[in-house]
N, C-alpha and C positions, 0 to 999 in steps of 0.2 A: 504494500500500500504506500502511495506517495503522499504522505501527509506530514506537514511541518507544524509544530506547535510552539508558540512563543508565549511565555507567561510573564505578567508584570511582577516586579520584585515582591510585593506583598499586598494582600487585600487591605490590611489596616492602613498602609501608607496611602493607598488609593482613596479610601473613604475619608481620610482626614485632610489630604492635601490635593486631591484631584488626580486624574490619570493623564499622562502624556503619552499618546500613541502617535508615532511618526512625527513628533514635534508639535503636536496640537494639543492644547490643554482642554480637558473636558471635566467640568465639575459635576459631582454626583450628589444628589440628595435623596433619591429614591430608586428602588429597583425598576419600577415599571416605566417611569418617565424621567430619566436623568436630565437635569438642566444643561443647556449648552452654553459654554463660556466662549467669549471672543478670544481670538488668538492674541496673547499679550504682545506688547510692542517689542519686548526683548525676551522672546521665548527661549527655553533651554535648547541646546543643540539637538537637532532631530536625530532619532535613532536611524542608523543607516544599514542595519542588518538586512540581508536579502530576505530574511524570514518575516520581516515586518512590511506593512503597507508603505509604499513610497510616500514621502511627505506631501508632494503636490497632489497626488491622487487622493490621499486621505483628507486633505483640506477641502477638495472639491466635494467629496462624499459628505463631509460634515456640513458644508454650506447647503448642500441639497437637502440633507435631513432637516435643517432649520427652515429652509424656504418652503418645504412641503409639510411642515409640522401639522397643518390643519387636516391633512389626509393620513399621515403616518401616526397611528395611535400608539404603537409600541416602539419606544425609542431606546430600549436597553441593549438591543443587539442589531446587527446588520450584516450584510454581505457586500463585498466589493470585488468586482471582476476587473482585473488589470489586463486589459487587452493590448497593452504595449508589449507584453511578454509573449514568448513563444508558447504554443500549446504543449510543448514538451517539458515545461516546468510548472510546478504548482503556482497558480495565479488567482485562485478563487479564495479570497480571504473571508473567513467567518470571524467577525469581530464582536467580542463581548465588551461593551463599554462600561460595564460594572466591575468585572474582575480584571480587565486589562488583558485577557487571554485572546490570542489570535491563532486560529487553526487554518492552515492553507492547503487547499486541495487542487487537483487537476480539474479543468473544465474546457469543453470544446467551444469553438466559435462556428458561425455559419459558413456553409460552402460558398455562398454568394459574397462573403467577405474575404475569401481567400480562394479565388477560382483556380489558381495554379497549385493549390495545396502545398504551400511553402511552410506551413506551420505558424505563420504570422498573419494576423488580421490586417488586411490592406485597406478596407473601407467599411463604413457602416451604411445601412439603408433602413428606412422605415416603410418601404414600399411592399405591397402585397406581391407575392410571387418572387421576391428577390432572393429568398433563402439566406439572407444576410443577418448578421447580428445588428442590433440597434443600441445606440449609446443613451445614457441618461438614467433617470431615477425610475425605479419600478416599485410598486406596492405589491407585496405578496398577498395572494388571495387564497381561494379554497382549493382543496385537494380533490382529485378525481382519478378514475382509472380509465385510461385510453389506450391508443395503439402502442404507446411506449410503456405501458404498465402504470404504476402509481405516479402521478404528476401533480404539479402545483401551478395554478394559473397565476399570471402576472399582469398587473395593470400599469401601462406606461403613463407616467405623470408629466412628461416633457414633450414638446413638439417633435423631438427627434425619435420618440418611441411610442407615441400615442396610438399607434395601430397595433400594439402588441397583443391585445385581447382578440382583435379581429384576425390577426395573423396566427393565433394560437402559439405565441411565444411563451414557453413554459419552462419549468425546471423538471428534468426527468433523468433517469439513469440510462446508460447506454454502454454496450459492449465496447464501442470504439473510443470510449473515454476511460476505460480501465488502464491501470498502470502498465499492464503487460504489453500494451501497444508501443510503449517507449523502447523496450528492448528490441523490438522488431523493426520499428519505423522511425524512432526518435521523435515522434510527435503523435498527437491524437488524430482520430478521424474528425470529420466535420458534421455538424448538425444542419438543420434547416433554419437556423437562427435561434434555436433554443439553447438554454444553459444546460448542456448535457454533462453530467458528472459520472464518475465510476459507479457501477451497479452496487458495489458493496458500501459506497459512501453516501448513497442517497438518503438513507434514514438519518444519518448524522446531519445532513444539510436541512432536511425537514425539521428535525428536532431543534436545530438552532434558530431557524427563521420563524416557523409558525405563520400565523396570519398577521396582516397589518404591520409589517416591518419593511424596511428599506433594503432593496438590492440596487446597488449603483454600479453601472458599467461605463467604462471610459478607456480611451487610449491617450494618455497624457505624456 
């Protein structure tokens, strides 16, 4: 399994002084809806470990969480897809804003975003039939069982992904997103624009996100 876990130094330190993930401070007062603090003028040096979310991407995700606060009910956890990275490396960050723990998994991008199958996302699209990934903020919605088995619907909150529901852009498990693909091909297969994760890791993703949380996707 290709999973990376990064843990904040201590829960007590987080609860008393706030959490800094990728250089952005997040104050916490409650488990269900942590308050969001502005980035201080002189923030501490950002964490640069490859196991953490890149600072610029994390700042975008936090800004999106704040701007869509009226729609995103649960703000304690979120997921961030770093589509600047290759599909051959873990790039789907499951971030817990309460504990400071980040777990990073593999995730596929759409075939329309990478027509030559280079392993790198080349472009985004919000168009029907594009088979491409879309950037922006998604609201996690209900679960259902479809052609890919158990899946979770996503609602696009931005102009760049507001066709997600109509396009059936969802989270699901797929054989082509299993870690075994890397030893054979050095990259994952491609979806039709969905966030396809390894079959054995789907339950972990569902357990982390649940309903009414943010999934943010970007190439920064």
